[in-house]
C-alpha positions as CSV (number, residue, x, y, z in Angstrom):
1,M,112.9,87.4,53.1
2,E,113.9,84.9,55.6
3,I,111.3,82.6,54.8
4,Q,111.7,83.0,51.3
5,S,115.6,82.0,51.2
6,R,115.1,79.4,53.2
7,L,112.9,77.9,51.1
8,S,114.7,78.5,48.1
9,D,117.8,75.9,50.0
10,I,115.4,73.0,51.2
11,T,116.6,69.8,49.3
12,D,113.9,67.3,48.2
13,D,115.3,64.9,50.8
14,E,114.4,67.8,53.7
15,P,111.6,68.1,55.6
16,K,109.0,70.5,54.0
17,L,108.5,74.0,55.5
18,Q,104.6,74.6,55.5
19,I,103.2,78.1,55.8
20,F,99.5,78.4,56.7
21,S,97.2,81.3,56.7
22,A,96.5,83.0,60.2
23,T,93.3,84.0,58.9
24,H,91.8,80.2,59.1
25,Q,93.2,79.4,62.3
26,K,93.0,82.1,64.5
27,P,89.1,83.5,65.3
28,S,88.0,87.0,65.1
29,H,89.5,89.8,67.0
30,S,86.1,90.4,68.8
31,L,85.3,86.5,69.1
32,A,89.2,86.0,71.1
33,K,88.1,89.0,73.5
34,Q,84.6,87.3,74.1
35,E,86.6,83.7,74.5
36,H,89.1,85.2,77.4
37,A,86.1,86.7,79.2
38,F,84.2,83.1,79.2
39,S,87.5,81.5,80.1
40,G,88.2,84.5,82.8
41,A,84.7,83.9,84.3
42,L,85.2,80.1,84.4
43,A,88.7,80.8,86.5
44,G,87.0,82.9,88.7
45,I,84.4,80.5,89.3
46,C,86.9,77.4,89.8
47,V,89.0,79.9,92.4
48,S,85.9,80.6,94.4
49,C,84.8,77.0,94.8
50,C,88.1,75.9,95.9
51,L,89.6,78.7,97.9
52,H,86.3,79.7,99.9
53,P,86.5,77.7,102.6
54,V,89.8,79.1,103.5
55,D,89.1,82.4,103.0
56,T,85.9,82.0,105.7
57,I,88.7,80.8,107.8
58,K,90.3,84.3,107.4
59,T,87.9,86.1,107.0
60,V,86.6,84.8,111.2
61,V,90.3,85.1,112.2
62,Q,90.5,88.8,111.4
63,S,86.9,89.4,112.7
64,C,88.0,87.7,116.1
65,R,90.7,90.0,117.0
66,A,90.3,89.5,120.6
67,E,90.3,85.9,120.3
68,Q,93.7,84.6,119.5
69,R,92.6,81.2,118.0
70,S,94.7,79.0,115.9
71,I,93.5,78.7,112.2
72,F,92.6,74.9,112.8
73,Y,90.4,75.8,115.8
74,I,88.8,78.5,114.2
75,G,87.6,75.9,111.4
76,K,86.5,73.6,113.6
77,S,84.4,75.8,115.3
78,I,82.8,77.0,112.3
79,I,82.4,73.5,111.4
80,S,80.8,72.6,114.8
81,D,78.4,75.6,115.2
82,R,77.6,75.9,111.3
83,G,78.0,72.3,109.9
84,F,80.5,71.6,107.1
85,P,78.3,73.8,104.9
86,G,79.5,77.0,107.0
87,L,82.6,77.0,105.3
88,Y,80.7,77.8,102.0
89,R,78.6,80.6,103.6
90,G,78.5,83.3,100.7
91,I,80.1,81.5,98.4
92,T,76.4,82.2,96.3
93,T,77.5,85.7,96.6
94,N,81.0,85.3,95.7
95,I,80.7,83.2,92.6
96,A,77.7,85.9,91.8
97,C,81.1,88.7,91.9
98,S,84.0,86.5,91.1
99,A,82.7,85.4,87.5
100,P,81.7,89.0,86.6
101,I,85.4,90.1,88.3
102,S,87.6,87.6,86.5
103,A,86.1,88.4,82.8
104,V,86.4,91.8,83.0
105,Y,89.6,91.3,84.3
106,T,91.1,89.2,81.6
107,F,89.0,91.0,79.1
108,T,90.5,94.4,79.6
109,Y,93.9,92.9,80.5
110,E,93.9,91.3,76.6
111,S,92.2,94.1,75.2
112,V,94.5,96.7,76.6
113,K,97.6,94.3,76.0
114,A,96.7,93.6,72.2
115,A,96.3,97.4,71.4
116,L,99.3,98.4,73.2
117,L,101.7,95.7,71.6
118,P,101.9,96.8,68.0
119,Y,103.0,100.3,68.9
120,L,105.9,99.1,71.0
121,P,109.5,97.0,69.9
122,K,109.5,93.7,71.4
123,E,112.3,94.6,74.4
124,N,109.3,96.7,76.0
125,Y,106.3,94.0,75.6
126,S,106.7,94.2,79.3
127,F,105.5,97.5,79.5
128,A,102.0,96.7,77.8
129,H,101.8,93.8,80.2
130,C,102.3,96.2,82.8
131,V,99.5,98.9,81.9
132,G,97.0,96.1,80.7
133,G,97.3,94.5,84.3
134,G,96.6,97.9,85.8
135,C,93.7,99.1,83.9
136,A,92.0,95.8,84.6
137,S,92.8,95.9,88.3
138,I,90.8,99.8,88.1
139,A,87.9,98.0,86.0
140,T,87.3,95.3,88.3
141,S,87.3,97.1,91.6
142,F,84.3,98.7,90.7
143,I,82.7,95.1,90.8
144,F,84.7,93.8,93.4
145,T,85.1,96.3,96.5
146,P,81.4,96.0,97.1
147,S,80.6,92.3,96.8
148,E,83.9,91.7,99.2
149,R,82.2,93.7,101.9
150,I,78.8,91.8,101.5
151,K,80.6,88.1,101.4
152,Q,82.5,89.2,104.4
153,Q,79.7,90.1,106.3
154,M,77.4,86.8,105.2
155,Q,80.9,85.2,106.1
156,V,80.8,86.3,110.1
157,G,77.2,86.1,110.2
158,S,76.0,89.1,110.3
159,H,73.6,91.7,108.5
160,Y,73.1,89.1,105.2
161,R,71.2,85.9,105.0
162,N,71.5,85.4,101.5
163,C,73.2,87.1,98.4
């Protein structure tokens, strides 16, 4: 109704308001979910590649509680013992798991949020985001927990040699 009154008030000198059909610009509902999952997987891989050396140092620091060494000392000792690739030990497991974890998280979050939003008043949209995030965290924990254990064992150099 508001758009119709706005259109009737426009004179020839003012710019015209154009209305486009949303069906031509938006992908189908299932395609959008696939795109969310793919984007999440790609984001998970990028994060893993960038932060894995920091995670390796953190894991080694946590496994060597008796030795109160600085983070920089631990990083230098990993590089001197294993070479620069030592910082990336366990990265294959991390990438192999972070992609599906991030895909499942993003897919679940967006699906739950999209399912709830039509039923909520605008002032309660944050509830949909909260429930979506909670459901996504629960869904990803089934993949995350075992993969994190294997990755940590590879980072400290015990039990596993490859993923």
